[in-house]
N, C-alpha and C positions, 0 to 999 in steps of 0.2 A: 338197226343204225340209229344213230346217236347222235345230238348236236347239245351244245351247253350252250345256256346263255346266262352273264349277269348281268344286273340289277347296277345300274352305273350312276342313278341320281333320278330324280323328274321322271322322262318316259324312255330314257335311254336304255340301251342295253345292249350287251357286249356278248357278239357268239362268237362261237370256235369250233367252226365243222369237222367234221369227222376224218378229210381231208388236210387239216389243220388252220384251215385260212380264219382272219377274222373279216367278220362283218359287225357294224356300227348299225343301229335302228332305230329309230328314234320315232316322237310326233309331233306336230307344227306346235307351231304355240299356243294357237287358238284352243290346243288342248292340254296344255300343262305342260307339249316338250319344249328343246332347242332346236328343232332340223339339223340336228346333229348326224344324219342319217338317214336314210331310205325309211318308207313308212313300210311295214309288213305288207299289206297289199300291191307296193310298188315291184317290191321284189317278187311275188307272185308270177305277178305278171311277166317278169324278166326273167322269171328258172322257166315259164314254158315255152319263151320266145329263145332262149338257150338249149333248153331240152331238143323242143325242134329244128331246132339248125344242127345240131349236133348228129342227131337223125341226118335229117336230108343229107349232109355231109358227107358220112358216112355208105349210105345211100348208095349218091349218086359215084363215089370212091367207087364202090365191087361194078358198079357198071359202066366203069373207066374211063367214067365224064370228070373234064375236068371245070373246077368253079376258079373264074379269073376273079370275080367278086362277088358278096353278099351279104344283104343288110334284109333286116325286117323292120316291118312295126306294127308292135301288138299293142291295142287295142280291148280296153274290159267294160261292160258295162252292168251297175252295182244294185242289187235290188234298193228300193227307199226304206224296208223295214230290218229290222236286226236280225238274222248277223247280219244284213248289206252284205253280200256273200257276191261273187261274180256270176250273174245268170247268162252272161254272154259273151265271148271273147274273139275277136277273130282277129287272123294273124296276116299281114301281107309280106311276102316273102321279093326280094327284088334280085336278081341272079343278073352276073353278063358270064359270057362264054360261050362256046360251039355247043347250046345246051339242046338238043329237042325235046320240045314242048309235052310229047307225052311221056319220056322219061322225067321230066322232071314234076308232071304233074303226079307220074306214078310214087315217087320218092317222097312229094306231098300228101298224098293220099297213106302212105303206108306211117307216116309219121303221124297224123292226125287220126287214123282211126286204126294200129296198133301200139305203134314202138313207142311212143311219148309219154313217161308214165307219169312228168307232172300233169302234162291238160288232160290225160284218165283220170288224174286223180282228183278233177275237179268234177261237182256237177253243173257246169256252164255247157252254154251247146256250143263249142267251138266250130269257127268256120275258117277258111285259107283263101286266097289270091296268090296271084303271084306274078313276075311279069320276067322275060327274059331279054333281053340288051332292047327294055324298054315298051316294050311290046307285049300290052294287059293280056291274063287270062284269069277267069275268072269259075 
């Protein structure tokens, strides 16, 4: 896999993904950017969530379960010293539908421990929690 990036001036880069999509990345004005796009670290957390979400939807679909709605919050803690990598990532999933807790837990665990290549690529401790129809499970 290969992604091409082109510098657009100051701290801004335009990325072209292998699937042909363009993404503008930039830095904050405090460090010389113009805030024209997300920061690379923001996209990294976003990618963790999207990767895991795709896994979970696929796994629940294979279990013949229909998800009515699904959203998540991904938070990360970064080291104080450079390279300021993520040391902890937490994903909280919110699902709605006729979804048994044990099957959702299985899908979440499989994504976290086996299938999500993005989170597996990090050296961060990845933790999860979820809600089904407003009931929280840790």
